[in-house]
N, C-alpha and C positions, 0 to 999 in steps of 0.2 A: 679296237680290241673287242673280241667277241663276248657274248653274254656270260658264258661259263667262266671265263678267266676273270671278268669283272666281279662276278659273284664270289669266286674264291678269294680274291683280294679283299673284298668287302667283309667277308666272314672272318678272315685273319685279322683285319684292322678292328672290327667291332669287338672281337674277343680280347683285344689289347687296346681298348679305346682311349686309355689315358697315356699311351706311349706312342712314340714314333716308330713305325714299322717300315722296313725296307726289304728289297729282294729283287729277284730277276724273273722276267718272263722269257722263256726260250722255246725253241723248236727242236725236238730231239730226232727229227727225221720222220716221225709218225704223228706226234701229237704236240700241242702247245701245253707247256707246263709252267708252274711257278715254283720257286724255292725261296723261302725267307732267307735273308742274309744279315750278317752282323754289320752295324754301322761302323765306319772307320772312326776310332776314338780321336784321331788327330785331325780329322776333317769332317765336321758335321754335315750331313746331307749326302755323304758319299758311302756307297757300299764298299766294305773292305775287300780289296783285291788279294789280301793275304789268306783268305779263307780257302782251304784245300778244295772244298766243294765248288766254290766259285771258279777256281782255276780249272777244275775238271770240266765244268760246263763251258767255260771260255774256250778250252782247247777242242772240245768234242762236239759242240752244238752251236746253233745259230741263236745269239741273244737278240731278242726282239725289242726289249726295253728294260730299263730299271724302273721299279715301282717304289713309291714311298707313301705311307699313310700318315697324315698329320692330324693330331688331335685339336690343333688350333686352326681357326679360320685363316685362309690366305686369299688375298685379292688377286694374286698372279702367281705364276710358277716361281718359287724362291730362287734367288740369284745363285745359291750354292748348287742347286739342281741343274740350272742352266749351264753353269760353269763345268760341272761334271760331264754333262751331255756333250758339250763342245769339245772337251778334252778327250773323251772316250769315243766320240762319234756314235753314241747310242742314245736313242730317244728316252725321255723320262715320262712316266705316267704317275701323276700325283692324285691321291685320293684324300679329299677333305672329309674327315670322319664325321665332323659335326653336321656339315651340309649334305653329306652323302653324295658328293659330286666329284667326278673325274675331270682332270685337265691333262692335256697331252702336249709335250714340247719336243719338237724335232729340230736337232741342231743343224747349223749351216754346214758342219763337217760330215753330216750323215751321207753315206753312199748307198743308194738303193741296190737291192738284188738285181742281177741281170734280168732284162725284161722278159725273155722267152724261157718257158719251162719252169716257172715258179709253181710251187704247190699252192693250193687254195687254203687261205686262212682268213676267215671273215674278219674285216676290220684291220687287217694288216697286209695281206696279199689277196686282194679281191678286185672286182672290176673297176671301182673308182680309183683304187691305188694304182692299178696298171695304167689307167688314163692319166692320172696325176704324174706318175713317174715318166711316162712317155713325153708329156709336155715339159717336164723338168729337164729331160735330156735335150730338149729342143729349145731351151731358153725361157720357158714360161713357168712361173711358180704358182701353184694352186694350193689352197689351204687344206688341212686335214679336217675331216668331219667324222665323228663317231657314227658308226652305222646304226640304223634302227634295230631294235631288239627283234629276235627271230619271229616272235608271234605277231609283230607289226610289219613284217617285211613287205607284204603286198598292200599295205594301207598307209604307208608313210612315204611320200615322194621326196626323197632326199635331193635328187637332181633338180626336180621342178622348183623346189623351194630355194635353191642356192645357186643355180647356174648363172644368173645375172650378176651376183656378187663376185663371181670369178671371171668376169669379162666376156661371157658367152652371150650370143644372141641367136635367135632362130632364123634359119634360112630354108627355102624350098629344097626338096630332095634333088630336083634337077639342076640345082646350082652347087651341089656338093663338090668339094675339092679335097685332095689329100690333106690331112691334118684337121679335118672337121670331126666333131664328136657325134656318133650315132647313138641314139637313146631308144631302148626297146622296152616293150611291156609284154603282157600276155596277149594272146590273139583277141580275146574279148574284153580285156581289162583296159583301163585308162592310165593307171599308175606306171611310171617308169621304174623298172626293176633291174635294168642292166644298161651299161654304157660301154662304148668301145671307140677306138680311133680308126677312122677310115684312112687307108694308106694308098688307095688307088686300085684299079683293076678288079673292082667288086670284092675287095679284100679288106678286112678289119684286123687290127691288133686288139685282142680281147683277153679277159680272164673270166671265163664262165664258171659258174658255181660248181665246186667239187671237181674241177679239171685243172690241168696245168695251163698257164698262160700260153697263148698261141697266136699264129696268123690263121685267120679263118676266112674261107671263101663263102660269101653269102649266097643263099639259095632263095627261091621264091617264098617258101614257107617262112623263113626267118624275116625276110623283107616285109611280109604282111604284118609282122609284130613291131615294125619300126614306127615310133611315135613322134620323134623330133630329130631334126638335124641341127646341130649347134656349131657356131663358128666362134673361135676365140680371137678377140681383136688383136692382142699383142702378138700371137703366134704368126698371123698372116703378115704383120709388119716385118717380123724377123725373116719369114720365109721369102718375102720379096727381095731380100738382100742376097739370097743365094740358096743353093740346095741344102735342105736339112734332112733329107730322107735316106739316111744311111743307118738302117736298123742292124 
């Protein structure tokens, strides 16, 4: 979730620090917005679906997640929030007001947006999410990571710090195969700031900043920014059992 939305949720929760706060994060076609919601009195932890405003958002917009601010410390996503997410197929964003810490839960029932043509929303539809959802469609589960804040974007290497935890290892460029992950930086920089999936014929599936997700044919200028090629162990075991390249 991006910095602006997290700050809005934090401000709302801090203003009501002794209460549980809940609501929706949604995409109205132009911007990401939040709306506070009433908690269902019959089911603690659930946003009431009887709210007229909730129903209007549900009908007319894309709900990105349900959020809840908790005044008490929690060691994990509460069971009630997990159950609601699984039932509704909507992720949950939990804010621990005391610790000032966010946690994110994505249910097994969640169905990602179609891969091509997604709008860019940092922390929800961005380059890592596109890579993650591509692998998900091909049988490999990768974890969700909160993106670095905007002012740290070129100084915090999210991919470098976590790729081994997700079953990736580095290979030479001349060994690249469809399904490998290409990691890019700036021309003179060393930090990885963009990732994409190589699908063959000098083409990647990517979601570049502030553009729709797309298939992109690489050119020499872009290839000069390539910092690493990563291979996912489990994917290539699955790929060896048959063709998986039907985008």
